[in-house]
TIFI-767868 format. One record per atom (N, C-alpha, C, O): residue number from 1; residue in three letters; atom name; x negated, y negated, z. Coordinates in Angstrom, 3 decimals, padded with zeros to 6 digits. Layout:
N
{pos NUM | code ALA | site CA | x X | y Y | z Z};
...
END
This chain:
95
{pos 1 | code MET | site N | x -000.842 | y 001.174 | z -000.001};
{pos 1 | code MET | site CA | x -000.003 | y -000.012 | z 000.003};
{pos 1 | code MET | site C | x -000.885 | y -001.252 | z 000.010};
{pos 1 | code MET | site O | x -001.832 | y -001.332 | z 000.792};
{pos 2 | code TYR | site N | x -000.592 | y -002.200 | z -000.834};
{pos 2 | code TYR | site CA | x -001.363 | y -003.428 | z -000.981};
{pos 2 | code TYR | site C | x -000.877 | y -004.451 | z 000.040};
{pos 2 | code TYR | site O | x 000.324 | y -004.701 | z 000.142};
{pos 3 | code GLN | site N | x -001.794 | y -005.041 | z 000.792};
{pos 3 | code GLN | site CA | x -001.453 | y -006.074 | z 001.723};
{pos 3 | code GLN | site C | x -002.073 | y -007.401 | z 001.203};
{pos 3 | code GLN | site O | x -003.212 | y -007.442 | z 000.737};
{pos 4 | code LYS | site N | x -001.295 | y -008.436 | z 001.303};
{pos 4 | code LYS | site CA | x -001.805 | y -009.731 | z 000.905};
{pos 4 | code LYS | site C | x -002.765 | y -010.230 | z 001.980};
{pos 4 | code LYS | site O | x -002.446 | y -010.160 | z 003.167};
{pos 5 | code PRO | site N | x -003.948 | y -010.738 | z 001.582};
{pos 5 | code PRO | site CA | x -004.897 | y -011.247 | z 002.585};
{pos 5 | code PRO | site C | x -004.286 | y -012.380 | z 003.411};
{pos 5 | code PRO | site O | x -003.569 | y -013.222 | z 002.871};
{pos 6 | code PRO | site N | x -004.563 | y -012.406 | z 004.705};
{pos 6 | code PRO | site CA | x -003.970 | y -013.439 | z 005.562};
{pos 6 | code PRO | site C | x -004.422 | y -014.851 | z 005.211};
{pos 6 | code PRO | site O | x -003.736 | y -015.821 | z 005.535};
{pos 7 | code ASP | site N | x -005.575 | y -014.974 | z 004.547};
{pos 7 | code ASP | site CA | x -006.096 | y -016.300 | z 004.179};
{pos 7 | code ASP | site C | x -005.682 | y -016.669 | z 002.764};
{pos 7 | code ASP | site O | x -006.111 | y -017.713 | z 002.272};
{pos 8 | code GLY | site N | x -004.897 | y -015.894 | z 002.106};
{pos 8 | code GLY | site CA | x -004.476 | y -016.166 | z 000.748};
{pos 8 | code GLY | site C | x -005.537 | y -015.809 | z -000.273};
{pos 8 | code GLY | site O | x -005.411 | y -016.204 | z -001.432};
{pos 9 | code GLY | site N | x -006.537 | y -015.106 | z 000.088};
{pos 9 | code GLY | site CA | x -007.601 | y -014.692 | z -000.870};
{pos 9 | code GLY | site C | x -008.790 | y -015.662 | z -000.914};
{pos 9 | code GLY | site O | x -009.710 | y -015.461 | z -001.706};
{pos 10 | code TRP | site N | x -008.788 | y -016.679 | z -000.100};
{pos 10 | code TRP | site CA | x -009.872 | y -017.680 | z -000.119};
{pos 10 | code TRP | site C | x -011.017 | y -017.357 | z 000.838};
{pos 10 | code TRP | site O | x -011.968 | y -018.131 | z 000.946};
{pos 11 | code GLY | site N | x -010.937 | y -016.248 | z 001.517};
{pos 11 | code GLY | site CA | x -011.933 | y -015.919 | z 002.544};
{pos 11 | code GLY | site C | x -013.339 | y -015.799 | z 001.979};
{pos 11 | code GLY | site O | x -014.276 | y -016.305 | z 002.597};
{pos 12 | code TRP | site N | x -013.530 | y -015.152 | z 000.832};
{pos 12 | code TRP | site CA | x -014.879 | y -014.981 | z 000.299};
{pos 12 | code TRP | site C | x -015.459 | y -016.296 | z -000.253};
{pos 12 | code TRP | site O | x -016.674 | y -016.495 | z -000.247};
{pos 13 | code ILE | site N | x -014.598 | y -017.169 | z -000.720};
{pos 13 | code ILE | site CA | x -015.085 | y -018.488 | z -001.173};
{pos 13 | code ILE | site C | x -015.584 | y -019.297 | z 000.027};
{pos 13 | code ILE | site O | x -016.600 | y -019.987 | z -000.046};
{pos 14 | code ILE | site N | x -014.846 | y -019.194 | z 001.126};
{pos 14 | code ILE | site CA | x -015.273 | y -019.901 | z 002.316};
{pos 14 | code ILE | site C | x -016.598 | y -019.308 | z 002.886};
{pos 14 | code ILE | site O | x -017.465 | y -020.043 | z 003.359};
{pos 15 | code VAL | site N | x -016.720 | y -017.978 | z 002.824};
{pos 15 | code VAL | site CA | x -017.951 | y -017.346 | z 003.267};
{pos 15 | code VAL | site C | x -019.129 | y -017.816 | z 002.377};
{pos 15 | code VAL | site O | x -020.193 | y -018.144 | z 002.901};
{pos 16 | code ALA | site N | x -018.954 | y -017.850 | z 001.069};
{pos 16 | code ALA | site CA | x -019.982 | y -018.274 | z 000.163};
{pos 16 | code ALA | site C | x -020.368 | y -019.709 | z 000.365};
{pos 16 | code ALA | site O | x -021.555 | y -020.036 | z 000.387};
{pos 17 | code ALA | site N | x -019.368 | y -020.596 | z 000.516};
{pos 17 | code ALA | site CA | x -019.621 | y -022.011 | z 000.764};
{pos 17 | code ALA | site C | x -020.347 | y -022.198 | z 002.069};
{pos 17 | code ALA | site O | x -021.271 | y -023.008 | z 002.145};
{pos 18 | code SER | site N | x -019.954 | y -021.463 | z 003.116};
{pos 18 | code SER | site CA | x -020.632 | y -021.557 | z 004.414};
{pos 18 | code SER | site C | x -022.115 | y -021.105 | z 004.326};
{pos 18 | code SER | site O | x -022.996 | y -021.673 | z 004.973};
{pos 19 | code PHE | site N | x -022.343 | y -020.086 | z 003.520};
{pos 19 | code PHE | site CA | x -023.695 | y -019.612 | z 003.328};
{pos 19 | code PHE | site C | x -024.570 | y -020.674 | z 002.708};
{pos 19 | code PHE | site O | x -025.677 | y -020.931 | z 003.182};
{pos 20 | code PHE | site N | x -024.076 | y -021.294 | z 001.644};
{pos 20 | code PHE | site CA | x -024.877 | y -022.310 | z 000.976};
{pos 20 | code PHE | site C | x -025.065 | y -023.586 | z 001.848};
{pos 20 | code PHE | site O | x -026.118 | y -024.223 | z 001.803};
{pos 21 | code ILE | site N | x -024.045 | y -023.935 | z 002.624};
{pos 21 | code ILE | site CA | x -024.226 | y -025.073 | z 003.515};
{pos 21 | code ILE | site C | x -025.271 | y -024.774 | z 004.571};
{pos 21 | code ILE | site O | x -026.105 | y -025.630 | z 004.867};
{pos 22 | code GLN | site N | x -025.248 | y -023.565 | z 005.155};
{pos 22 | code GLN | site CA | x -026.233 | y -023.175 | z 006.142};
{pos 22 | code GLN | site C | x -027.643 | y -023.145 | z 005.492};
{pos 22 | code GLN | site O | x -028.626 | y -023.579 | z 006.092};
{pos 23 | code PHE | site N | x -027.706 | y -022.629 | z 004.274};
{pos 23 | code PHE | site CA | x -028.967 | y -022.527 | z 003.548};
{pos 23 | code PHE | site C | x -029.580 | y -023.924 | z 003.373};
{pos 23 | code PHE | site O | x -030.774 | y -024.114 | z 003.606};
{pos 24 | code LEU | site N | x -028.758 | y -024.897 | z 002.963};
{pos 24 | code LEU | site CA | x -029.255 | y -026.255 | z 002.731};
{pos 24 | code LEU | site C | x -029.549 | y -026.995 | z 004.009};
{pos 24 | code LEU | site O | x -030.559 | y -027.692 | z 004.099};
{pos 25 | code CYS | site N | x -028.706 | y -026.864 | z 004.985};
{pos 25 | code CYS | site CA | x -028.870 | y -027.620 | z 006.248};
{pos 25 | code CYS | site C | x -030.058 | y -027.085 | z 007.047};
{pos 25 | code CYS | site O | x -030.851 | y -027.869 | z 007.569};
{pos 26 | code TYR | site N | x -030.188 | y -025.779 | z 007.149};
{pos 26 | code TYR | site CA | x -031.262 | y -025.225 | z 007.972};
{pos 26 | code TYR | site C | x -032.480 | y -024.849 | z 007.168};
{pos 26 | code TYR | site O | x -033.563 | y -024.709 | z 007.736};
{pos 27 | code GLY | site N | x -032.345 | y -024.682 | z 005.878};
{pos 27 | code GLY | site CA | x -033.483 | y -024.306 | z 005.071};
{pos 27 | code GLY | site C | x -034.358 | y -025.497 | z 004.621};
{pos 27 | code GLY | site O | x -035.578 | y -025.366 | z 004.513};
{pos 28 | code SER | site N | x -033.724 | y -026.659 | z 004.361};
{pos 28 | code SER | site CA | x -034.511 | y -027.745 | z 003.907};
{pos 28 | code SER | site C | x -035.490 | y -028.328 | z 004.941};
{pos 28 | code SER | site O | x -036.608 | y -028.684 | z 004.569};
{pos 29 | code PRO | site N | x -035.115 | y -028.436 | z 006.213};
{pos 29 | code PRO | site CA | x -036.138 | y -028.875 | z 007.148};
{pos 29 | code PRO | site C | x -037.327 | y -027.924 | z 007.303};
{pos 29 | code PRO | site O | x -038.431 | y -028.350 | z 007.642};
{pos 30 | code LEU | site N | x -037.089 | y -026.623 | z 007.050};
{pos 30 | code LEU | site CA | x -038.132 | y -025.653 | z 007.130};
{pos 30 | code LEU | site C | x -039.006 | y -025.616 | z 005.872};
{pos 30 | code LEU | site O | x -040.087 | y -025.028 | z 005.877};
{pos 31 | code ALA | site N | x -038.530 | y -026.248 | z 004.796};
{pos 31 | code ALA | site CA | x -039.269 | y -026.282 | z 003.532};
{pos 31 | code ALA | site C | x -040.097 | y -027.530 | z 003.381};
{pos 31 | code ALA | site O | x -040.582 | y -027.813 | z 002.286};
{pos 32 | code VAL | site N | x -040.275 | y -028.288 | z 004.450};
{pos 32 | code VAL | site CA | x -041.003 | y -029.537 | z 004.388};
{pos 32 | code VAL | site C | x -042.445 | y -029.281 | z 003.895};
{pos 32 | code VAL | site O | x -042.980 | y -030.082 | z 003.130};
{pos 33 | code GLY | site N | x -043.059 | y -028.201 | z 004.317};
{pos 33 | code GLY | site CA | x -044.424 | y -027.928 | z 003.907};
{pos 33 | code GLY | site C | x -044.570 | y -027.721 | z 002.403};
{pos 33 | code GLY | site O | x -045.603 | y -028.061 | z 001.826};
{pos 34 | code VAL | site N | x -043.558 | y -027.176 | z 001.778};
{pos 34 | code VAL | site CA | x -043.591 | y -026.991 | z 000.335};
{pos 34 | code VAL | site C | x -043.351 | y -028.327 | z -000.371};
{pos 34 | code VAL | site O | x -043.979 | y -028.604 | z -001.393};
{pos 35 | code LEU | site N | x -042.456 | y -029.153 | z 000.157};
{pos 35 | code LEU | site CA | x -042.128 | y -030.414 | z -000.472};
{pos 35 | code LEU | site C | x -043.199 | y -031.492 | z -000.187};
{pos 35 | code LEU | site O | x -043.275 | y -032.490 | z -000.903};
{pos 36 | code TYR | site N | x -043.974 | y -031.299 | z 000.798};
{pos 36 | code TYR | site CA | x -044.970 | y -032.307 | z 001.240};
{pos 36 | code TYR | site C | x -045.939 | y -032.693 | z 000.104};
{pos 36 | code TYR | site O | x -046.233 | y -033.874 | z -000.078};
{pos 37 | code VAL | site N | x -046.403 | y -031.763 | z -000.610};
{pos 37 | code VAL | site CA | x -047.329 | y -032.029 | z -001.712};
{pos 37 | code VAL | site C | x -046.683 | y -032.925 | z -002.759};
{pos 37 | code VAL | site O | x -047.310 | y -033.853 | z -003.271};
{pos 38 | code GLU | site N | x -045.426 | y -032.640 | z -003.072};
{pos 38 | code GLU | site CA | x -044.737 | y -033.453 | z -004.051};
{pos 38 | code GLU | site C | x -044.451 | y -034.845 | z -003.561};
{pos 38 | code GLU | site O | x -044.510 | y -035.806 | z -004.329};
{pos 39 | code TRP | site N | x -044.142 | y -034.964 | z -002.283};
{pos 39 | code TRP | site CA | x -043.904 | y -036.312 | z -001.660};
{pos 39 | code TRP | site C | x -045.170 | y -037.171 | z -001.708};
{pos 39 | code TRP | site O | x -045.087 | y -038.388 | z -001.870};
{pos 40 | code LEU | site N | x -046.326 | y -036.550 | z -001.569};
{pos 40 | code LEU | site CA | x -047.570 | y -037.298 | z -001.643};
{pos 40 | code LEU | site C | x -047.698 | y -037.945 | z -003.016};
{pos 40 | code LEU | site O | x -048.096 | y -039.104 | z -003.120};
{pos 41 | code ASP | site N | x -047.367 | y -037.213 | z -004.059};
{pos 41 | code ASP | site CA | x -047.461 | y -037.759 | z -005.408};
{pos 41 | code ASP | site C | x -046.398 | y -038.791 | z -005.707};
{pos 41 | code ASP | site O | x -046.673 | y -039.835 | z -006.300};
{pos 42 | code VAL | site N | x -045.165 | y -038.486 | z -005.287};
{pos 42 | code VAL | site CA | x -044.048 | y -039.394 | z -005.650};
{pos 42 | code VAL | site C | x -044.128 | y -040.720 | z -004.921};
{pos 42 | code VAL | site O | x -043.914 | y -041.769 | z -005.529};
{pos 43 | code PHE | site N | x -044.433 | y -040.698 | z -003.628};
{pos 43 | code PHE | site CA | x -044.402 | y -041.940 | z -002.845};
{pos 43 | code PHE | site C | x -045.721 | y -042.695 | z -002.855};
{pos 43 | code PHE | site O | x -045.772 | y -043.833 | z -002.389};
{pos 44 | code ASP | site N | x -046.775 | y -042.105 | z -003.365};
{pos 44 | code ASP | site CA | x -048.117 | y -042.753 | z -003.383};
{pos 44 | code ASP | site C | x -048.497 | y -043.359 | z -002.048};
{pos 44 | code ASP | site O | x -048.972 | y -044.493 | z -001.986};
{pos 45 | code GLU | site N | x -048.293 | y -042.623 | z -001.007};
{pos 45 | code GLU | site CA | x -048.667 | y -043.038 | z 000.347};
{pos 45 | code GLU | site C | x -049.650 | y -042.049 | z 000.926};
{pos 45 | code GLU | site O | x -049.868 | y -040.980 | z 000.356};
{pos 46 | code GLY | site N | x -050.245 | y -042.393 | z 002.048};
{pos 46 | code GLY | site CA | x -051.197 | y -041.537 | z 002.694};
{pos 46 | code GLY | site C | x -050.541 | y -040.346 | z 003.368};
{pos 46 | code GLY | site O | x -049.318 | y -040.284 | z 003.501};
{pos 47 | code LYS | site N | x -051.359 | y -039.411 | z 003.786};
{pos 47 | code LYS | site CA | x -050.841 | y -038.215 | z 004.437};
{pos 47 | code LYS | site C | x -050.171 | y -038.535 | z 005.779};
{pos 47 | code LYS | site O | x -049.213 | y -037.867 | z 006.167};
{pos 48 | code GLY | site N | x -050.661 | y -039.532 | z 006.471};
{pos 48 | code GLY | site CA | x -050.102 | y -039.906 | z 007.771};
{pos 48 | code GLY | site C | x -048.688 | y -040.410 | z 007.680};
{pos 48 | code GLY | site O | x -047.832 | y -040.000 | z 008.465};
{pos 49 | code LYS | site N | x -048.415 | y -041.315 | z 006.714};
{pos 49 | code LYS | site CA | x -047.058 | y -041.826 | z 006.544};
{pos 49 | code LYS | site C | x -046.129 | y -040.764 | z 005.999};
{pos 49 | code LYS | site O | x -044.984 | y -040.652 | z 006.438};
{pos 50 | code THR | site N | x -046.605 | y -039.990 | z 005.055};
{pos 50 | code THR | site CA | x -045.729 | y -038.977 | z 004.438};
{pos 50 | code THR | site C | x -045.391 | y -037.855 | z 005.419};
{pos 50 | code THR | site O | x -044.322 | y -037.256 | z 005.303};
{pos 51 | code ALA | site N | x -046.266 | y -037.550 | z 006.384};
{pos 51 | code ALA | site CA | x -045.986 | y -036.486 | z 007.347};
{pos 51 | code ALA | site C | x -044.840 | y -036.846 | z 008.269};
{pos 51 | code ALA | site O | x -044.226 | y -035.954 | z 008.856};
{pos 52 | code TRP | site N | x -044.537 | y -038.112 | z 008.414};
{pos 52 | code TRP | site CA | x -043.410 | y -038.527 | z 009.281};
{pos 52 | code TRP | site C | x -042.068 | y -038.014 | z 008.785};
{pos 52 | code TRP | site O | x -041.144 | y -037.823 | z 009.575};
{pos 53 | code VAL | site N | x -041.958 | y -037.796 | z 007.519};
{pos 53 | code VAL | site CA | x -040.644 | y -037.346 | z 006.952};
{pos 53 | code VAL | site C | x -040.236 | y -036.017 | z 007.599};
{pos 53 | code VAL | site O | x -039.108 | y -035.891 | z 008.075};
{pos 54 | code GLY | site N | x -041.111 | y -035.053 | z 007.624};
{pos 54 | code GLY | site CA | x -040.795 | y -033.765 | z 008.217};
{pos 54 | code GLY | site C | x -040.572 | y -033.844 | z 009.700};
{pos 54 | code GLY | site O | x -039.682 | y -033.189 | z 010.242};
{pos 55 | code SER | site N | x -041.386 | y -034.651 | z 010.364};
{pos 55 | code SER | site CA | x -041.222 | y -034.826 | z 011.836};
{pos 55 | code SER | site C | x -039.900 | y -035.480 | z 012.184};
{pos 55 | code SER | site O | x -039.234 | y -035.070 | z 013.134};
{pos 56 | code LEU | site N | x -039.521 | y -036.477 | z 011.436};
{pos 56 | code LEU | site CA | x -038.262 | y -037.138 | z 011.736};
{pos 56 | code LEU | site C | x -037.070 | y -036.245 | z 011.423};
{pos 56 | code LEU | site O | x -036.066 | y -036.281 | z 012.133};
{pos 57 | code ALA | site N | x -037.171 | y -035.449 | z 010.374};
{pos 57 | code ALA | site CA | x -036.056 | y -034.523 | z 010.045};
{pos 57 | code ALA | site C | x -035.807 | y -033.557 | z 011.172};
{pos 57 | code ALA | site O | x -034.658 | y -033.284 | z 011.519};
{pos 58 | code ALA | site N | x -036.870 | y -033.038 | z 011.746};
{pos 58 | code ALA | site CA | x -036.748 | y -032.077 | z 012.841};
{pos 58 | code ALA | site C | x -036.305 | y -032.778 | z 014.139};
{pos 58 | code ALA | site O | x -035.459 | y -032.271 | z 014.876};
{pos 59 | code GLY | site N | x -036.894 | y -033.944 | z 014.395};
{pos 59 | code GLY | site CA | x -036.592 | y -034.644 | z 015.663};
{pos 59 | code GLY | site C | x -035.188 | y -035.210 | z 015.695};
{pos 59 | code GLY | site O | x -034.500 | y -035.085 | z 016.709};
{pos 60 | code VAL | site N | x -034.751 | y -035.819 | z 014.628};
{pos 60 | code VAL | site CA | x -033.401 | y -036.378 | z 014.604};
{pos 60 | code VAL | site C | x -032.369 | y -035.289 | z 014.708};
{pos 60 | code VAL | site O | x -031.330 | y -035.484 | z 015.339};
{pos 61 | code GLY | site N | x -032.629 | y -034.132 | z 014.099};
{pos 61 | code GLY | site CA | x -031.677 | y -033.035 | z 014.211};
{pos 61 | code GLY | site C | x -031.526 | y -032.583 | z 015.653};
{pos 61 | code GLY | site O | x -030.417 | y -032.267 | z 016.084};
{pos 62 | code LEU | site N | x -032.600 | y -032.545 | z 016.394};
{pos 62 | code LEU | site CA | x -032.520 | y -032.131 | z 017.793};
{pos 62 | code LEU | site C | x -031.831 | y -033.193 | z 018.651};
{pos 62 | code LEU | site O | x -031.057 | y -032.862 | z 019.550};
{pos 63 | code LEU | site N | x -032.111 | y -034.463 | z 018.376};
{pos 63 | code LEU | site CA | x -031.519 | y -035.514 | z 019.204};
{pos 63 | code LEU | site C | x -030.076 | y -035.808 | z 018.857};
{pos 63 | code LEU | site O | x -029.309 | y -036.256 | z 019.709};
{pos 64 | code ALA | site N | x -029.691 | y -035.555 | z 017.589};
{pos 64 | code ALA | site CA | x -028.298 | y -035.867 | z 017.141};
{pos 64 | code ALA | site C | x -027.318 | y -034.792 | z 017.553};
{pos 64 | code ALA | site O | x -026.114 | y -035.045 | z 017.546};
{pos 65 | code SER | site N | x -027.768 | y -033.620 | z 017.908};
{pos 65 | code SER | site CA | x -026.851 | y -032.533 | z 018.253};
{pos 65 | code SER | site C | x -025.954 | y -032.862 | z 019.448};
{pos 65 | code SER | site O | x -024.749 | y -032.625 | z 019.362};
{pos 66 | code PRO | site N | x -026.465 | y -033.385 | z 020.541};
{pos 66 | code PRO | site CA | x -025.570 | y -033.736 | z 021.660};
{pos 66 | code PRO | site C | x -024.583 | y -034.842 | z 021.276};
{pos 66 | code PRO | site O | x -023.425 | y -034.813 | z 021.692};
{pos 67 | code LEU | site N | x -025.034 | y -035.802 | z 020.496};
{pos 67 | code LEU | site CA | x -024.147 | y -036.884 | z 020.078};
{pos 67 | code LEU | site C | x -023.039 | y -036.341 | z 019.180};
{pos 67 | code LEU | site O | x -021.879 | y -036.724 | z 019.332};
{pos 68 | code CYS | site N | x -023.381 | y -035.458 | z 018.250};
{pos 68 | code CYS | site CA | x -022.399 | y -034.854 | z 017.363};
{pos 68 | code CYS | site C | x -021.394 | y -034.021 | z 018.183};
{pos 68 | code CYS | site O | x -020.194 | y -034.053 | z 017.909};
{pos 69 | code SER | site N | x -021.878 | y -033.291 | z 019.167};
{pos 69 | code SER | site CA | x -021.026 | y -032.482 | z 020.001};
{pos 69 | code SER | site C | x -020.030 | y -033.355 | z 020.778};
{pos 69 | code SER | site O | x -018.856 | y -033.004 | z 020.896};
{pos 70 | code ALA | site N | x -020.493 | y -034.474 | z 021.299};
{pos 70 | code ALA | site CA | x -019.633 | y -035.389 | z 022.019};
{pos 70 | code ALA | site C | x -018.582 | y -035.995 | z 021.103};
{pos 70 | code ALA | site O | x -017.428 | y -036.157 | z 021.500};
{pos 71 | code CYS | site N | x -018.980 | y -036.334 | z 019.866};
{pos 71 | code CYS | site CA | x -018.028 | y -036.900 | z 018.911};
{pos 71 | code CYS | site C | x -016.968 | y -035.865 | z 018.533};
{pos 71 | code CYS | site O | x -015.790 | y -036.205 | z 018.424};
{pos 72 | code VAL | site N | x -017.372 | y -034.606 | z 018.329};
{pos 72 | code VAL | site CA | x -016.405 | y -033.558 | z 018.004};
{pos 72 | code VAL | site C | x -015.436 | y -033.350 | z 019.134};
{pos 72 | code VAL | site O | x -014.245 | y -033.143 | z 018.897};
{pos 73 | code SER | site N | x -015.921 | y -033.401 | z 020.371};
{pos 73 | code SER | site CA | x -015.069 | y -033.226 | z 021.533};
{pos 73 | code SER | site C | x -014.069 | y -034.388 | z 021.647};
{pos 73 | code SER | site O | x -012.928 | y -034.190 | z 022.062};
{pos 74 | code SER | site N | x -014.506 | y -035.595 | z 021.275};
{pos 74 | code SER | site CA | x -013.634 | y -036.775 | z 021.402};
{pos 74 | code SER | site C | x -012.693 | y -036.938 | z 020.248};
{pos 74 | code SER | site O | x -011.519 | y -037.241 | z 020.460};
{pos 75 | code PHE | site N | x -013.163 | y -036.748 | z 019.014};
{pos 75 | code PHE | site CA | x -012.371 | y -037.103 | z 017.831};
{pos 75 | code PHE | site C | x -011.871 | y -035.880 | z 017.058};
{pos 75 | code PHE | site O | x -010.925 | y -035.995 | z 016.279};
{pos 76 | code GLY | site N | x -012.483 | y -034.722 | z 017.258};
{pos 76 | code GLY | site CA | x -012.109 | y -033.521 | z 016.513};
{pos 76 | code GLY | site C | x -013.134 | y -033.235 | z 015.423};
{pos 76 | code GLY | site O | x -013.890 | y -034.120 | z 015.023};
{pos 77 | code ALA | site N | x -013.154 | y -031.986 | z 014.943};
{pos 77 | code ALA | site CA | x -014.144 | y -031.577 | z 013.985};
{pos 77 | code ALA | site C | x -013.955 | y -032.186 | z 012.593};
{pos 77 | code ALA | site O | x -014.925 | y -032.553 | z 011.931};
{pos 78 | code ARG | site N | x -012.715 | y -032.286 | z 012.163};
{pos 78 | code ARG | site CA | x -012.464 | y -032.770 | z 010.793};
{pos 78 | code ARG | site C | x -012.853 | y -034.227 | z 010.600};
{pos 78 | code ARG | site O | x -013.567 | y -034.525 | z 009.642};
{pos 79 | code PRO | site N | x -012.423 | y -035.160 | z 011.460};
{pos 79 | code PRO | site CA | x -012.885 | y -036.534 | z 011.241};
{pos 79 | code PRO | site C | x -014.411 | y -036.732 | z 011.331};
{pos 79 | code PRO | site O | x -014.984 | y -037.541 | z 010.601};
{pos 80 | code VAL | site N | x -015.051 | y -035.986 | z 012.229};
{pos 80 | code VAL | site CA | x -016.504 | y -036.115 | z 012.363};
{pos 80 | code VAL | site C | x -017.179 | y -035.528 | z 011.106};
{pos 80 | code VAL | site O | x -018.166 | y -036.091 | z 010.632};
{pos 81 | code ALA | site N | x -016.684 | y -034.445 | z 010.575};
{pos 81 | code ALA | site CA | x -017.251 | y -033.892 | z 009.346};
{pos 81 | code ALA | site C | x -017.094 | y -034.828 | z 008.164};
{pos 81 | code ALA | site O | x -018.023 | y -034.984 | z 007.371};
{pos 82 | code ILE | site N | x -015.939 | y -035.449 | z 008.034};
{pos 82 | code ILE | site CA | x -015.686 | y -036.380 | z 006.939};
{pos 82 | code ILE | site C | x -016.598 | y -037.618 | z 007.081};
{pos 82 | code ILE | site O | x -017.224 | y -038.057 | z 006.117};
{pos 83 | code PHE | site N | x -016.653 | y -038.158 | z 008.290};
{pos 83 | code PHE | site CA | x -017.532 | y -039.314 | z 008.517};
{pos 83 | code PHE | site C | x -018.986 | y -038.967 | z 008.251};
{pos 83 | code PHE | site O | x -019.712 | y -039.764 | z 007.656};
{pos 84 | code SER | site N | x -019.426 | y -037.780 | z 008.687};
{pos 84 | code SER | site CA | x -020.808 | y -037.344 | z 008.446};
{pos 84 | code SER | site C | x -021.092 | y -037.220 | z 006.957};
{pos 84 | code SER | site O | x -022.169 | y -037.595 | z 006.493};
{pos 85 | code GLY | site N | x -020.131 | y -036.696 | z 006.212};
{pos 85 | code GLY | site CA | x -020.294 | y -036.591 | z 004.781};
{pos 85 | code GLY | site C | x -020.483 | y -037.914 | z 004.109};
{pos 85 | code GLY | site O | x -021.335 | y -038.056 | z 003.232};
{pos 86 | code PHE | site N | x -019.674 | y -038.917 | z 004.522};
{pos 86 | code PHE | site CA | x -019.842 | y -040.279 | z 003.961};
{pos 86 | code PHE | site C | x -021.182 | y -040.860 | z 004.377};
{pos 86 | code PHE | site O | x -021.843 | y -041.519 | z 003.574};
{pos 87 | code LEU | site N | x -021.595 | y -040.630 | z 005.612};
{pos 87 | code LEU | site CA | x -022.854 | y -041.164 | z 006.103};
{pos 87 | code LEU | site C | x -024.037 | y -040.551 | z 005.327};
{pos 87 | code LEU | site O | x -024.960 | y -041.265 | z 004.934};
{pos 88 | code ILE | site N | x -024.003 | y -039.261 | z 005.117};
{pos 88 | code ILE | site CA | x -025.084 | y -038.586 | z 004.375};
{pos 88 | code ILE | site C | x -025.097 | y -039.018 | z 002.928};
{pos 88 | code ILE | site O | x -026.163 | y -039.273 | z 002.367};
{pos 89 | code SER | site N | x -023.894 | y -039.109 | z 002.294};
{pos 89 | code SER | site CA | x -023.863 | y -039.466 | z 000.889};
{pos 89 | code SER | site C | x -024.370 | y -040.918 | z 000.705};
{pos 89 | code SER | site O | x -024.887 | y -041.248 | z -000.362};
{pos 90 | code GLY | site N | x -024.233 | y -041.763 | z 001.702};
{pos 90 | code GLY | site CA | x -024.767 | y -043.115 | z 001.599};
{pos 90 | code GLY | site C | x -026.283 | y -043.159 | z 001.598};
{pos 90 | code GLY | site O | x -026.874 | y -044.125 | z 001.115};
{pos 91 | code GLY | site N | x -026.915 | y -042.134 | z 002.128};
{pos 91 | code GLY | site CA | x -028.384 | y -042.090 | z 002.175};
{pos 91 | code GLY | site C | x -029.024 | y -041.402 | z 000.977};
{pos 91 | code GLY | site O | x -030.250 | y -041.349 | z 000.872};
{pos 92 | code ILE | site N | x -028.204 | y -040.875 | z 000.077};
{pos 92 | code ILE | site CA | x -028.760 | y -040.210 | z -001.120};
{pos 92 | code ILE | site C | x -029.212 | y -041.277 | z -002.131};
{pos 92 | code ILE | site O | x -028.458 | y -042.198 | z -002.445};
{pos 93 | code ASP | site N | x -030.398 | y -041.152 | z -002.615};
{pos 93 | code ASP | site CA | x -030.931 | y -042.097 | z -003.578};
{pos 93 | code ASP | site C | x -030.840 | y -041.475 | z -004.963};
{pos 93 | code ASP | site O | x -031.570 | y -040.540 | z -005.294};
{pos 94 | code ILE | site N | x -029.936 | y -042.008 | z -005.755};
{pos 94 | code ILE | site CA | x -029.772 | y -041.512 | z -007.127};
{pos 94 | code ILE | site C | x -030.419 | y -042.505 | z -008.071};
{pos 94 | code ILE | site O | x -030.064 | y -043.684 | z -008.094};
{pos 95 | code GLU | site N | x -031.352 | y -042.029 | z -008.832};
{pos 95 | code GLU | site CA | x -032.065 | y -042.952 | z -009.749};
{pos 95 | code GLU | site C | x -031.398 | y -043.025 | z -011.062};
{pos 95 | code GLU | site O | x -031.857 | y -043.747 | z -011.948};
END
């Protein structure tokens, strides 16, 4: 007997989207060592200034977690996710 999925069949799409989001969010700060060489060429700066990019990415992530948790507790997950998306998209540099 065929049963209709409780999620309407969207479960695997949500799983795949979640995988890619986790891959990008947690994978990119760990790939700083690979990107570092390219950043040296692109930004034409010294190694000292360019190394701050990876340090700030790791540090801000650790410091922003309690703030994000407090915002989710106060406002809910959906508004915080939408606001975060707008905030992140404002920082993307499209040439």
